[in-house]
C-alpha positions in Angstrom: -128.6 24.3 -75.6 -127.1 26.4 -78.4 -128.4 29.6 -80.1 -128.6 29.7 -83.9 -129.2 32.7 -86.1 -130.6 31.6 -89.5 -130.5 34.0 -92.4 -133.0 32.8 -95.0 -135.3 35.6 -96.3 -136.0 37.0 -99.7 -137.7 34.1 -101.5 -139.6 31.0 -100.6 -136.7 29.0 -101.8 -134.5 30.5 -99.1 -137.1 30.8 -96.4 -138.6 27.3 -96.5 -135.4 25.5 -95.8 -134.6 28.0 -93.0 -137.9 27.2 -91.4 -137.2 23.4 -91.8 -133.8 23.8 -90.1 -135.2 25.9 -87.3 -137.8 23.2 -86.7 -135.1 20.5 -86.6 -132.9 22.5 -84.2 -135.8 23.4 -81.8 -136.8 19.7 -81.7 -133.3 19.0 -80.3 -133.7 21.7 -77.6 -131.9 24.6 -79.3 -132.9 28.2 -79.7 -133.3 29.7 -83.1 -133.9 33.2 -84.6 -134.7 33.6 -88.3 -133.6 36.6 -90.3 -136.1 37.4 -93.1 -136.7 40.3 -95.5 -139.4 42.9 -95.7 -140.8 41.3 -98.8 -144.5 40.3 -99.0 -143.7 36.7 -99.7 -141.8 36.4 -96.4 -144.6 37.9 -94.4 -147.1 35.7 -96.0 -145.2 32.4 -95.4 -144.2 33.1 -91.8 -147.9 33.5 -90.7 -148.1 29.8 -90.4 -145.3 29.6 -87.9 -146.2 31.6 -84.8 -144.0 29.4 -82.6 -140.8 30.6 -84.4 -138.9 33.8 -83.8 -138.4 36.0 -86.9 -136.5 39.2 -87.3 -137.2 41.4 -90.4 -134.1 43.0 -91.7 -133.5 45.7 -94.4 -132.2 44.8 -97.8 -133.0 44.5 -101.5 -131.8 42.1 -104.1 -128.8 42.6 -106.3 -129.1 44.1 -109.8 -126.8 45.2 -112.5 -129.0 48.2 -113.1 -127.0 51.2 -111.8 -129.8 52.7 -109.8 -130.9 49.4 -108.3 -127.3 48.5 -107.6 -126.9 51.7 -105.6 -130.0 50.9 -103.6 -128.6 47.3 -103.1 -125.3 48.7 -101.7 -127.0 51.1 -99.4 -129.4 48.4 -98.1 -126.5 46.1 -97.4 -124.9 48.7 -95.3 -128.1 49.1 -93.3 -128.5 45.4 -93.1 -124.9 45.0 -91.8 -125.6 47.6 -89.1 -128.8 45.8 -88.2 -127.0 42.4 -87.9 -124.2 43.8 -85.8 -126.8 45.1 -83.3 -128.7 41.9 -83.3 -125.6 39.7 -82.8 -124.5 41.9 -79.9 -127.9 41.6 -78.3 -128.5 37.9 -78.8 -125.0 36.4 -78.9 -125.7 33.4 -81.2 -123.3 30.4 -81.1 -123.5 29.9 -84.9 -124.9 31.7 -87.9 -126.4 29.8 -90.9 -127.0 31.5 -94.2 -129.2 30.1 -97.0 -128.0 32.5 -99.7 -129.6 35.5 -101.1 -129.3 39.2 -100.1 -130.0 38.5 -96.4 -127.0 36.1 -96.0 -124.0 38.4 -96.7 -124.7 41.0 -93.9 -125.3 38.2 -91.4 -122.2 36.3 -92.4 -119.9 39.3 -92.4 -121.3 40.5 -89.0 -120.7 37.0 -87.6 -117.1 37.0 -88.7 -116.6 40.4 -87.2 -117.8 39.0 -83.9 -115.8 35.8 -84.1 -118.9 33.6 -84.5 -118.7 30.4 -86.7 -120.6 30.8 -90.0 -122.2 28.0 -92.1 -123.6 28.6 -95.6 -126.0 26.4 -97.6 -126.2 26.4 -101.4 -129.2 24.5 -102.9 -128.8 25.2 -106.6 -126.6 23.3 -109.0 -124.9 26.6 -110.0 -123.8 28.4 -106.7 -125.1 31.9 -106.2 -123.1 35.1 -105.7 -123.4 35.0 -101.9 -121.9 31.5 -101.7 -119.1 32.2 -104.2 -118.2 35.5 -102.4 -118.5 34.3 -98.8 -117.7 30.5 -99.0 -114.0 30.9 -98.7 -114.5 32.6 -95.3 -117.1 30.2 -94.0 -116.4 27.5 -91.4 -118.9 25.2 -93.2 -120.4 25.2 -96.7 -123.2 22.7 -97.6 -123.3 22.0 -101.4 -125.4 19.8 -103.7 -123.9 16.4 -104.4 -121.2 16.6 -107.0 -120.8 20.4 -107.0 -117.5 22.2 -106.3 -116.8 25.9 -105.8 -113.3 27.4 -106.5 -111.7 28.9 -103.4 -113.7 27.0 -100.8 -111.6 24.7 -98.6 -112.4 21.0 -99.1 -112.3 20.6 -95.3 -115.2 23.1 -95.0 -117.5 21.4 -97.5 -120.2 18.9 -96.7 -122.6 17.5 -99.3 -126.3 17.8 -98.4 -129.6 18.4 -100.1 -132.2 21.0 -99.1 -133.9 20.6 -95.7 -137.7 20.2 -96.2 -140.3 21.4 -93.7 -141.6 18.5 -91.6 -145.3 19.1 -92.7 -144.4 18.4 -96.3 -145.1 14.7 -96.8 -147.0 12.8 -99.3 -150.7 12.4 -98.5 -153.3 10.1 -100.1 -154.3 11.8 -103.4 -158.1 11.5 -102.8 -157.7 13.1 -99.3 -155.6 15.9 -100.7 -158.0 16.6 -103.5 -161.0 16.8 -101.2 -159.1 19.2 -98.9 -158.5 21.5 -101.9 -162.1 21.2 -103.1 -161.1 19.1 -106.2 -162.8 16.1 -107.7 -161.0 13.0 -106.3 -161.8 11.0 -109.5 -160.4 13.5 -112.1 -156.8 14.1 -113.1 -155.1 17.1 -111.5 -152.5 19.3 -113.1 -150.8 21.8 -110.7 -149.0 24.8 -112.1 -146.4 26.6 -109.9 -144.3 29.7 -110.7 -142.2 29.7 -107.6 -142.7 32.1 -104.7 -142.8 35.1 -107.2 -145.2 33.4 -109.7 -144.6 33.0 -113.4 -146.6 35.1 -115.9 -145.7 32.9 -118.8 -147.1 29.8 -117.0 -150.2 31.6 -115.8 -150.9 32.7 -119.4 -150.4 29.2 -120.7 -152.8 27.8 -118.1 -155.5 30.3 -119.0 -155.1 29.6 -122.7 -155.3 25.8 -122.3 -158.1 25.5 -119.7 -160.8 24.4 -122.1 -158.6 21.9 -123.9 -157.5 20.4 -120.6 -161.0 20.3 -119.3 -162.2 18.4 -122.4 -159.9 15.6 -121.4 -161.1 15.7 -117.8 -158.0 17.4 -116.3 -158.5 19.8 -113.4 -156.1 22.7 -113.0 -154.8 24.3 -109.8 -152.6 27.3 -110.6 -150.6 29.1 -108.0 -150.1 32.4 -109.9 -148.0 34.5 -107.5 -148.8 37.3 -105.2 -150.1 40.3 -107.1 -150.3 38.3 -110.4 -153.9 37.0 -110.1 -157.0 37.3 -108.1 -158.5 34.1 -106.6 -160.8 32.6 -109.1 -162.6 29.3 -109.7 -164.0 28.5 -113.2 -165.7 25.4 -114.6 -165.6 23.9 -118.1 -167.0 20.6 -119.4 -165.3 17.4 -120.3 -166.1 15.4 -123.5 -168.5 13.4 -121.3 -170.3 16.6 -120.2 -168.9 16.5 -116.6 -167.9 19.7 -114.9 -164.1 20.2 -114.6 -162.8 22.7 -112.1 -159.9 25.1 -112.6 -158.6 27.1 -109.6 -156.3 30.1 -109.6 -154.9 31.4 -106.3 -152.1 34.0 -105.7 -150.4 32.0 -103.0 -150.7 28.5 -101.4 -149.2 27.5 -98.1 -150.8 24.1 -98.1 -147.9 22.5 -100.1 -148.3 18.9 -98.9 -151.9 18.9 -100.0 -151.3 20.7 -103.2 -148.5 18.4 -104.4 -150.1 15.2 -103.1 -153.3 16.1 -105.1 -151.3 16.4 -108.3 -150.9 13.8 -111.0 -148.4 16.1 -112.7 -146.8 19.5 -111.9 -145.7 22.2 -114.3 -143.2 24.3 -112.4 -140.3 26.7 -112.4 -137.1 24.9 -111.3 -136.0 26.6 -108.1 -134.2 24.2 -105.7 -136.8 24.6 -103.0 -139.6 23.5 -105.3 -137.6 20.5 -106.6 -136.9 19.3 -103.0 -140.6 19.5 -102.3 -141.5 17.6 -105.5 -139.0 14.9 -104.6 -140.4 14.6 -101.0 -144.0 14.3 -102.3 -142.9 12.0 -105.2 -144.7 14.1 -107.8 -143.5 14.0 -111.5 -143.0 17.4 -113.1 -142.4 19.2 -116.3 -139.9 21.9 -115.4 -139.8 25.2 -117.3 -136.7 27.0 -116.0 -136.9 30.8 -115.5 -134.8 32.0 -118.4 -133.4 35.0 -116.6 -132.3 33.3 -113.4 -128.9 34.2 -112.2 -126.2 32.2 -114.0 -129.1 30.2 -115.5 -129.1 28.1 -112.4 -132.7 26.9 -112.9 -131.8 25.2 -116.1 -129.0 23.4 -114.3 -131.4 22.3 -111.6 -134.0 21.1 -114.1 -131.4 19.3 -116.2 -130.2 17.3 -113.1 -133.8 16.6 -112.1 -134.5 15.2 -115.6 -131.3 13.1 -115.7 -132.3 11.6 -112.4 -135.7 10.6 -113.9 -138.0 12.9 -112.0 -139.6 14.4 -115.0 -138.9 16.5 -118.1 -137.4 19.9 -119.0 -139.2 22.2 -121.4 -137.8 25.6 -122.4 -140.0 28.6 -122.0 -139.4 29.3 -125.7 -141.1 25.9 -126.4 -144.3 26.4 -124.5 -146.2 25.7 -127.7 -145.2 22.1 -127.2 -146.2 21.9 -123.5 -149.8 20.8 -124.0 -148.7 17.7 -126.0 -146.1 16.9 -123.3 -148.8 17.1 -120.7 -151.1 14.8 -122.6 -148.3 12.3 -123.3 -147.5 12.0 -119.6 -150.6 12.5 -117.5 -152.5 9.4 -118.9 -149.3 7.2 -119.2 -149.7 5.3 -115.9 -146.6 3.1 -116.5 -144.3 6.1 -117.2 -145.7 8.0 -114.2 -145.0 5.1 -111.9 -141.4 5.1 -113.2 -141.1 8.8 -112.4 -142.5 8.3 -108.9 -140.1 5.4 -108.3 -137.1 7.6 -109.3 -138.3 10.4 -107.1 -138.5 8.0 -104.1 -134.9 7.0 -104.8 -133.9 10.6 -104.9 -135.2 11.2 -101.4 -133.1 8.7 -99.6 -130.7 11.1 -97.9 -132.2 13.2 -95.0 -130.5 16.6 -95.4 -132.1 17.9 -92.3 -130.7 15.3 -89.9 -127.3 15.6 -91.5 -127.2 19.4 -91.0 -128.6 19.4 -87.5 -126.0 17.0 -86.2 -123.2 18.8 -88.0 -124.3 22.2 -86.8 -124.7 21.0 -83.2 -121.1 19.8 -83.2 -119.9 23.1 -84.7 -121.8 25.2 -82.2 -120.5 23.2 -79.3 -116.9 23.4 -80.5 -117.2 27.1 -81.1 -118.7 27.8 -77.7 -116.0 25.7 -76.0 -113.3 27.5 -77.9 -114.7 30.9 -76.9 -115.0 29.8 -73.3 -111.4 28.6 -73.3 -110.2 31.9 -74.7 -112.1 33.7 -72.0 -110.4 31.6 -69.3 -107.0 32.4 -70.7 -107.7 36.1 -70.8 -109.0 36.0 -67.2 -105.8 34.2 -66.1 
């Protein structure tokens, strides 16, 4: 049995694959501990996993704003101190970081203690943590076809994003009934990522009646603090009631995506991995202020692979016509679903678990050998 410290907090896109990896490692008999942030989204998501061990660490996200940058720097020092104490107490065999502001302190502390470090990048444009720390890591997992200057080729493995085991495609009628939706009407799901998206929420509110006229139900996950739970009804052209549901957060991802005929979403890598796993076509609206415009790169790749369409936030005026062109086009939707099924052929979780097991074993054997030499 090996002990793994997984740094994955800050956003749902970091935390969800960390949970998936922990589940995979525990199933193989290993011990895991997950480092998460103090943010509300982390606390809300981990409620579903009482069997996992979580450690909340200090830290805030990076910003170019001088005041926020100062807070970021101070929080990283506190986080490094926290990680040093935790590593001394728990002695993990390997540290895994999924990017974001929780990864750097854990990776640096790991190197200080001589513990192997693996990093995972899920976006088509690698983030700051991976670019800064990748050259010092023992392993870096990257999306297929992506290269990062300064990272040794021997350290690189290509892998997608691990997806939690509960996220599988369910029968649409079953999923709709579980969410209180009409199994016979079309369903449009709107996602703004773990933080929500005000622009998509506003679009959904403005278009509810037009969508209802065509018999399209809406389920909008608006983001924590961005909307109160609400259910409203409008009428279709045939006079039937059509439901629209707004919730601040949804941790029933398999049911939500399986219920959908079509999804409108931001383009975080975690969301795309879940769309692929559940074979749901999507119209992606990249967050225009994402670091290095990485959501646009993610969405463009998804579109090239045939999983859906990319629409700029500046072109939301055209979004309604795009929805109407897709949601009733059964032939095109089948093509999208077939492409999504093809995109899900590689099991990233199995690849990572096997590789990390070998790394942890080699690292522990190396440390044991050094201890024998010192004792002699």
